[in-house]
N, C-alpha and C positions, 0 to 999 in steps of 0.2 A: 504494500500500500504506500503510495507516494505521500510524503510528509509535507506539511505547509512550508517547512524550512526550505525545501528544494525550490520553492517558488519565490523566495526572497532574494534580494540582491546584496552585494557587498558582504559576502559571507566572511566572517572572521573566526579563527580558532586559536585558542590560547590555553594556558594551564596556570593555575594559581601556584603560589609558593608551596602549598601542601599537596599539590598534585591533582587538584580538582580540574577536570577537563571542561572547558567552556566553549560555547559556540554562539555566534550572534549573526543577525541579518538585518537588512534595511527594507523599508517598504514606503509607499507614497504617503504624503501627509493626509491625515483624516482616516487612515485605515487601521489605526492602532487598536481600537476595540475589537474589530473583526478579527485581526491577526491574533490578538491575545486570546480571544475566546476559542479560536480554531486550534491554537497550540495547546491551550489548557485542556481542550477536549482530547488531545492526543497524549496527554501526560500518562495515563494509565498504560499506554503502549510503549511510549518512548522513555518514560522516567525523567523527562526534562521539564523543569518548571520555568515558564516564561516570565520575564520581568521587563516591562517597558522602560525605555529611556537609557539603557546601558549597552555597551559593546564588550565583546570578549577581551579585547586588548586593554581597554580601560579598567575592567574589573580585575584582570590578572595583575596589572600594574599596581592597583590599590592594595592587592593582597600582599605584595612584596613590601610596600610601605608600612603595612599594618604590623609587621614582625616586631617593631619596636614598641608597639602599643600593648599587645596582649595575645592570648591564644586565638586560634581560628581553626576552621576545618573540623575534622573528626574530634580533635581534643576539646574544642569549645562545645561541640554538640554533646559530648560525654559529660561535661560539667553541668550543662543545663538539665540533663536527664536526672540529676540528683535533686532537683528542685520541683516542687509542685507548682505549675503555672497559676492555678487559682489562688494558692497561698501567696505567691509573689504579687499578683494583682491586688489582693487585699492589703498586703503590706505597703504597696505604693500609695493606695488610697489613704490608709491610716497615717502614713508618714506625712503626706501633704496636709491632712487635717491637723496633725500636731504642729506643723510649721505655721499654719494659718492662725491658730489660736494661742500660740506660745505667749506667755506673759499676760494673758487676759483672764479676767474673772468670768465665771459663767453668767453673771448678770450684765456684763458689758454688752452694749448694743451690737458691736461688731462680732462678738462671740456668737450672739443669737442669730446674726445674719449668716455667718459661716455654718452654724448648726443647721439652718434651713437648707443651705446649699448641699449639705452632705446627707440629707434625709430623703431617700427615694420617694417616700409617701408624700411628703410636702412638695417635692419637685414635680411629681406626677400631677398633684392637685393643681399646681400653678400652670402646668402645660395644658391640661385638659385633653379633649379629644384630638388625636394626632391629625385626623382628616387625611385628605389626599393632597399632600403638599407637593409642589414641583420637585423638590429634592427627593421625595420618596419615589417618584415616578421616573426619575432621571436614569438614563441608560449609560451615561458617561460623564466625564469630568470636562469642564470648560477650561482648556488650557490656552494661553496666548500663543504658545508655540507647541503644538501637539508633537509627541515623540514620533520619530521615524526609525528607531532602532529597537530591537528586542533581544535580550540576553536569555540564553537557555542554560540552566544549571541542573546537573543531576542531583535531584533532591526529592524526597518523598512528599514534602509539603513546603509551603512558602516560608514558614519560620526557619526551616533548615538553611534556606538560601542566606539568611542574615548571618549565619555562622560560617557557611562555606565561602561566602564572598563579602567579608566585612568592609566597612568604610565606603565602598562603591554604592551601597544601598542606603545606609544611614551614616551621616557624619557623627563624630563624637559630640554629644550634647553637653555643654558646659553651663547653661543658664538655668538648670533645674535644681531645686533644693528642697529637701524634705526635713522632717523632724528627726529626733534621735533614733527612731525605729529603722530608718533607711535614709541617711543624709543625702546621698547622691544617686542619680539615675545611672546605673551601670549599663554597659553595652549589652550584657547578658539579659537585662530587663526587657529590651526590645524583642529579643527572641522569645522570651517567656510570655510576654503580653500578647504577641501575635499568636503563639501557640494556644493560649487561653481563649482568645477571640475566635480562632479557627474552630475550636470545639463548641463554643457557646453560641456564636452567631454565624458561623460559616464564613468568617472574614478571611480573605485570601490575598496574599501579596500580589499586587497588580503592577505597580511601577514606582520609579523614583524620577519625578519630573519637576523641573523648575524649583528645586529645593524642597519638594514635598514628598512625603511618603503616602502612596495611594493604595488603598485596599478595596477590592471588589467583595461585596457582601451578599452571600446567598440567602441568609435567614435573618435579616435585620429585625430588631424589636418591632412589634406590631401593636403593642398596647402601651398606654402612658407609663405604667409602673416599670415595665421592662426597659422602655426608652430612658426613663429616669435613672435606673441602675446603670445602664450602659453609658449615659452621659456623664455620670459622676466618675466612672472609670476613665472615660476619655479625657475629661477635664483634669483629672489628677495626673494622668500619664503625660498630657501635653497641655499645660495651662496657657500656652500661647494661642490656644483656640479662642481665648478671650479677645484676642486682637483680630481674628479672622471671622469668628462666628458670633461671639458674645458670651454671656454667662451660661451657667450650667443648664438653665431652662431653654436658652436658645439652642444649645447643643442637643438637648433632648428632642426638640421639635424640628430642627433643621438638618441635623446630621445623623443622629442615632438611627432613625427609621429609614435612612437612605440606602441605596444600593452601592454607593461609593462613600468611603470615608477618607478624608484628607487630613494629614498631620504636618505641621510646619513648626519648627523651632527657630526663634529669632536668634 
C-alpha cells in the first residue's frame, strides 16, 4: 500500500543523537490538516507519528544540542514510565495554587478569587451551557503562516515524540513557577501532561507552529463541569493562556471543548 509520505516533496532523512530515525516531507500551503490526518491514519501500519511544522534535519540537529540539557530518547521515556501522569497533572495544579495564594489569609479577597478559579463546580456554574461555539466546531487552527512540513517519528503515541525529539517540539520553558510542591515546570512534565490528556481527552500531538504547541483532540469535554476541570488543568500547565484566551472561564468555554488546543509560553 502506497504511503502518503511517497506523495510528499523535499523528503529528508536524519537520525537523532540517540539513534532515532526521522523522516520528513513538504506539501503545498493549506494542506496541513489533510496531510496530518492521512499520516495519522497510517500510524497503526507505519508506526510513524506525524508532527506538523518540523523537518528531519532540524529535529536531528536539536537532539545533538539537547545533550547538554538532559536525557532524551529511550532513557527519558524510561524515566517518565516511573511517574503516574494523572498524579503529575494534579501536582502541577496544586503547585500553581500554592504559588497563587502564598502569603495570603483565607479571608483575603484575592485568596477567595483564586479559590473560585480552582473550583471546577464554580467555574462550570460561571460558564454555563457550552453551546455550539465556533471553537468547538473548528476543524483546524488559524495560522498566519500554515506549516508546509511534516516530521515523522517512530513513536507509539504523540507524548513519546516529546522524549524522542526534545527541544524541536517544545523549547525549555523558563517563565513558569509553582509553589513548594513543584517549583519548576520540568521538561518531563510536558511528556506526562500530554500522556495524561491522551488518555483522558484523546488529545494528540499535532504540531509545533509559530511558537505554539498544537494538539488535535478526539474527545474534548462536552459538558460544563468536564470543561471546567480541563480548563483548570490547562491554565495551570500554561498560564500564558491568560494572554491569548483569558481567565480560566474563558479557557473552559473557548478552548477546552474545542477540537484543537493551542499552548504558547511567553
